Structure formats: C-alpha cells, structure tokens
C-alpha positions in Angstrom: 17.2 7.0 -13.9 17.1 7.9 -10.2 16.8 11.4 -8.6 19.1 14.1 -7.5 19.6 13.9 -3.6 19.7 17.6 -3.3 16.2 17.8 -4.9 14.9 15.4 -2.3 16.3 17.5 0.6 14.9 20.6 -0.8 11.5 19.0 -1.4 11.2 18.0 2.3 10.5 21.7 3.1 7.5 21.7 0.7 5.7 18.3 1.0 2.0 18.0 0.5 0.8 17.3 4.0 -2.9 18.3 3.7 -5.3 19.4 0.9 -8.2 21.8 1.4 -10.4 21.5 -1.8 -13.9 21.3 -0.3 -15.4 22.9 -3.4 -15.0 19.4 -5.0 -17.3 17.9 -2.6 -17.7 16.3 1.0 -14.2 15.8 2.4 -12.9 12.5 3.9 -9.4 12.3 5.3 -7.6 9.0 5.4 -4.1 8.3 6.7 -2.6 9.1 3.2 -5.4 10.2 0.9 -7.8 13.1 1.1 -11.0 12.3 -0.8 -13.7 14.6 -2.0 -17.1 13.1 -3.0 -19.7 14.5 -5.3 -22.0 13.2 -8.1 -21.0 9.5 -7.8 -17.3 10.5 -8.3 -14.5 10.7 -5.9 -11.5 13.0 -6.2 -8.6 11.2 -4.4 -5.7 13.6 -3.6 -2.7 11.5 -2.6 -0.7 13.5 -0.1 3.0 12.9 1.0 2.0 11.5 4.4 3.5 8.3 5.4 1.8 6.0 8.0 3.2 3.1 9.9 1.3 1.0 12.4 -1.8 2.9 11.4 -0.3 6.2 12.6 0.8 9.1 10.3 4.5 9.5 11.3 5.9 12.1 8.8 5.9 13.1 5.1 8.2 11.9 2.3 9.1 14.1 -0.7 7.2 13.3 -3.9 5.5 10.3 -2.2 2.1 11.3 -3.3 3.1 11.7 -7.0 4.8 8.2 -6.9 2.0 6.4 -5.2 -0.7 8.0 -7.4 1.1 7.0 -10.6 2.1 3.6 -9.6 -1.5 2.9 -8.7 -2.5 4.2 -12.2 -0.1 2.0 -13.8 -1.3 -1.1 -12.1 -5.0 -0.2 -12.6 -4.4 -0.1 -16.3 -2.1 -3.2 -16.3 -4.6 -5.4 -14.5 -7.9 -4.0 -16.2 -8.3 -7.3 -18.0 -8.2 -9.3 -14.7 -10.5 -7.2 -12.7 -12.6 -4.0 -13.0 -11.3 -1.0 -11.2 -12.6 2.4 -10.1 -10.2 4.7 -12.0 -11.6 7.3 -14.4 -8.7 9.6 -15.0 -5.5 11.1 -13.5 -5.7 14.9 -14.1 -2.7 15.7 -11.9 0.3 13.8 -10.5 -1.3 13.8 -7.1 -4.9 13.2 -8.1 -7.1 10.4 -9.3 -10.8 10.7 -10.3 -12.6 7.5 -9.6 -16.1 6.0 -9.5 -17.7 6.1 -6.1 -18.1 2.5 -4.9 -19.3 0.8 -1.7 -16.2 -0.6 0.0 -16.3 -4.2 1.3 -15.8 -4.4 5.0 -12.7 -6.5 4.6 -9.1 -6.0 3.4 -7.9 -8.8 1.3 -4.3 -9.4 2.3 -2.1 -11.8 0.4 1.2 -13.1 1.6 3.8 -15.1 -0.2 6.7 -15.0 2.4 7.1 -15.5 6.1 8.0 -11.9 6.7 7.0 -8.6 8.4 8.1 -6.4 11.4 4.8 -5.1 12.8 3.3 -6.9 15.8 0.5 -8.4 13.7 2.8 -9.7 10.9 2.9 -13.4 10.0 6.5 -13.6 11.0 6.0 -12.0 14.4 3.1 -14.5 15.0 5.2 -17.4 13.9 8.1 -16.3 16.0 5.8 -16.2 19.1 5.0 -19.9 18.4 1.6 -19.5 16.7 1.1 -22.1 14.0 -2.5 -21.0 12.9 -2.7 -17.6 11.2 -6.0 -16.3 9.9 -7.3 -19.8 9.8 -4.2 -21.2 8.0 -2.0 -23.9 9.6 1.6 -23.2 9.2 4.3 -26.0 9.2 7.2 -26.1 11.5 10.8 -25.3 10.6 10.1 -22.2 8.5 12.8 -19.4 8.5 12.1 -15.7 8.5 11.6 -14.3 4.9 11.3 -17.8 3.5 8.6 -18.4 0.8 5.4 -19.9 2.4 4.4 -23.3 1.0 1.7 -21.4 -1.0 0.5 -17.8 -1.0 -2.0 -17.2 1.7 -5.1 -15.0 1.9 -5.0 -13.5 5.4 -7.9 -11.0 5.7 -8.4 -8.2 8.1 -11.4 -6.2 9.3 -11.4 -2.5 8.5 -11.2 -0.6 11.7 -12.4 3.0 12.1 -9.8 5.7 11.7 -7.4 5.7 14.7 -8.0 2.1 15.6 -6.2 -1.1 14.3 -7.5 -3.6 11.9 -8.1 -7.1 13.2 -6.5 -10.2 11.7 -9.3 -12.7 11.1 -10.2 -15.9 9.3 -12.7 -16.5 6.5 -14.8 -18.5 8.8 -15.0 -15.9 11.5 -15.8 -13.1 9.0 -18.8 -15.1 7.8 -19.8 -16.2 11.3 -19.9 -12.7 12.6 -22.0 -11.6 9.5 -19.3 -9.2 8.4 -19.5 -10.5 4.8 -21.4 -13.2 3.1 -19.5 -16.4 1.9 -20.4 -15.7 -1.7 -19.0 -12.1 -1.7 -15.9 -13.1 0.3 -15.1 -16.0 -2.1 -15.5 -13.7 -5.1 -13.3 -11.2 -3.5 -10.8 -13.8 -2.8 -10.8 -15.1 -6.4 -10.1 -11.5 -7.7 -7.3 -10.9 -5.1 -5.6 -14.3 -6.0 -5.7 -13.4 -9.7 -4.2 -9.9 -9.1 -1.5 -11.2 -6.7 -0.4 -13.8 -9.3 0.0 -11.2 -11.9 1.7 -8.8 -9.5 4.2 -11.5 -8.6 4.8 -12.4 -12.3 5.4 -8.8 -13.2 7.5 -8.0 -10.3 9.9 -11.0 -11.1 10.1 -9.8 -14.7 11.2 -6.5 -13.3 13.9 -7.9 -11.0 11.7 -7.6 -7.8 9.8 -10.0 -5.4 6.3 -8.9 -4.4 6.3 -10.2 -0.9 2.8 -9.3 0.2 0.1 -6.9 -0.5 -3.4 -5.8 0.4 -6.4 -5.2 -1.8 -9.4 -3.1 -1.1 -12.5 -4.1 -3.0 -15.9 -2.5 -3.5 -19.2 -2.8 -5.3 -20.3 -0.6 -8.1 -23.9 0.3 -8.9 -24.5 -3.1 -10.6 -23.2 -5.0 -7.5 -20.0 -6.1 -9.3 -16.7 -6.3 -7.5 -14.3 -3.4 -8.3 -10.7 -2.8 -7.2 -10.5 0.5 -5.3 -8.0 2.7 -3.3 -4.6 1.6 -4.6 -2.9 -1.5 -6.0 0.7 -2.9 -5.6 2.1 0.3 -4.5 5.1 0.5 -2.0 2.4 1.6 0.7 0.1 -1.4 0.2 2.8 -3.8 -0.8 6.2 -5.2 0.3 8.9 -5.4 -2.5 12.3 -6.8 -2.3 15.2 -6.8 -4.9 15.2 -10.3 -6.6 19.0 -10.0 -6.8 20.5 -10.6 -3.4 17.4 -12.0 -1.9 18.7 -15.7 -1.7 21.9 -14.5 -0.3 20.2 -12.4 2.4 18.0 -15.4 3.3 21.0 -17.8 3.6 22.8 -15.3 5.9 19.8 -14.5 8.0 19.9 -10.8 6.9 17.0 -8.5 6.0 16.5 -8.4 2.3 16.8 -4.9 0.9 13.3 -3.4 0.4 11.6 -0.9 -1.8 8.7 0.1 0.4 7.9 1.8 3.6 9.3 -1.2 5.6 12.5 0.9 5.7 10.6 3.6 7.8 9.0 0.9 9.9 12.3 -0.6 10.8 13.8 2.8 11.6 10.9 3.4 14.1 11.1 0.0 15.6 14.9 0.3 16.2 13.9 3.4 18.3 11.3 1.5 20.3 8.2 2.8 18.5 5.5 0.5 17.2 2.4 2.6 17.1 1.6 3.7 20.7 2.1 7.3 21.7 3.9 10.1 19.8 6.3 8.9 17.1 9.8 10.2 17.1 10.7 12.8 14.6 12.0 11.3 11.5 15.3 13.0 10.3 15.6 14.4 6.8 18.2 11.8 5.8 15.8 9.0 6.6 12.9 10.7 4.7 15.0 11.2 1.7 16.2 7.6 1.6 12.7 6.3 2.0 11.6 8.6 -0.8 14.5 7.5 -3.0 13.3 3.8 -2.5 9.7 4.9 -3.5 11.0 6.5 -6.7 13.1 3.5 -7.5 10.1 1.2 -7.0 8.1 3.3 -9.5 10.9 3.2 -12.1 11.5 -0.5 -11.6 7.8 -1.4 -11.8 6.9 0.9 -14.8 10.2 0.9 -16.7 9.8 4.7 -16.9 11.9 7.4 -15.4 10.2 9.3 -12.7 9.5 12.9 -13.7 8.7 14.9 -10.6 6.5 18.0 -10.7 8.5 20.6 -8.7 5.9 23.4 -8.6 3.8 24.0 -5.4 1.4 21.2 -5.2 -1.9 22.8 -4.2 -1.9 25.6 -6.9 -1.1 23.1 -9.5 -3.8 20.8 -8.4 -6.4 23.6 -8.4 -5.2 24.6 -11.9 -5.3 21.1 -13.3 -8.8 20.5 -11.8 -10.1 23.8 -13.1 -10.8 25.3 -9.7 
C-alpha cells in the first residue's frame, strides 16, 4: 500500500480548493467542507483545504477524498453505537446526509496530555493550570502521557473566523447554552464512540489520542452524529509502535494527522494570527502521505485515488 510520491506532487497543482454547485441548494462554506442544503438533505463536498488554529492554511493533495472516505468508514462501523446522518457517498469527495440541527457544543475527548495549540491540554498544563474544562489534573504528568482517564473537554462553537472557547459542563449549563439532559446524553454517546475508536485504533497499530464529535438532533429530537468522525482532521493518531520509546525519550510521537502541519507552522512562529506562511510542496506531500496512511491503517484497504478533475467528476456523479 502507499502512494507514488510523484503522483502527490503532480496533484498539488490540481487540488480541490473550492466547489461551486449552487444548483444543489443553499451554499454554506466551512473551513474544509462546502455544504449545499435542500429538501432536508445536505450535500457535503469535502475539499482539499487544510485548516490549523481555525485558519485555512493551504491544500493537501487527495485530502478531501481521504477524509470523506474515512468518515464514511467510521459512520458505518459505529452505526450500532450511535445513529448518524450519512445517507450515501455518491463521489469520493461527496457525502449526502440528513439535515439535522447541530448542538451548540463540540464534544472533545482526550486520552493523553498532548497538543501543540495554545488551547491544548498540554499547553495549559505546561503553564501550571491544574483545572481544565472543569477537570482537576494531578501533578507530575509528562507530555504525551496517558491521562488517568479519558476526559470530555467541551468547547463552544464559535462563528466562522472566531475561535471556539474551552468550557466546562457546568458553565455550559449555567449560561443556558445547552440543557443538562441534552449535554449528558451527548456525553454518553461521545464516550461510547471514543471507547470504540480507541479499541479499533489499537487493533490497527495506532493510538487514538484525542478527537472531537459534532452532534445534532434529527426530526424526532434524537441525537445523531454529524459532520465527521475519527478522521485525521478531527482526531490525533500516533503509531502504537514506537510511542513508549518516544515517551521515555521525551520525543514527539510520530503522528498520522494534521499535527504535522501544525508543528511546521509553529516552528515558523505562526499560531493562527495574521497571514500564514506559504507551505512548500514537500510539506504538503508529506502531510498528504500521512493522511493516506491513516486511511489505509484504519480501514485495512489500499487507498485508490480518483485522478480526474474533481469538479467535472462530482457533477457527473451527482447527475448535474
């Protein structure tokens, strides 16, 4: 398995940066996904955009295809644990889903004291903070060490262009952002999904370090998993092999997610403010290779990229 490096370099010239399919419905542009809404359905076009620190910083070859298909794998794999919004995948970059009402909270689960962003649990711990999203942390923990138990560390959902806010269960309820009953049901779903994600990752030689879940309500007011699940955008993965050695040496575990891009940006002094530096082709290709390896590790299937121009293919597959 794997992919030809020359193919990745060539694809850097033709990445899917934006879609324009307004005949599908009302367009909504997220950081990575372009959505079109009509008749209680949402057509999600997963582009090749990559965002770090809530800023779109570049594109990665085949990223949209990889993300869409990993999410589809996990939606099917966890269907017995929690209902989800996926209806069909008519194109490598496109999912058709049920339209749901998103909950105003992101359910973020963490199993390790890790992260490089200013709001990460490690950076907070490094600053001396010992209460994180309402959870008290013990003294003496090392970077990347497993937490005493996985923690649910929710955030608010900020408008586009703004940053999400770390928050506790109690503060969410006190502010009236979400009811205690709805939050607790979402927490139950997230805990079950994270437990299965960690179990499957370990089976596939990976560590699922942390992840975030987006949940919504369907027409019957039932909680439904939406957006994506356990992808390299929403989750942090390490290789199981070598993790203990990296921890003992105080090194960074090798990652299969966009943490590679984050670290490259941080090393150049960028953490979300102002214009990001241009990411060179070699870095974009290495990041894409890691995304593709994550797909193959998780699914056990070789990645088969669609090499044709993305938008004409999408239009054809959607009958436009």
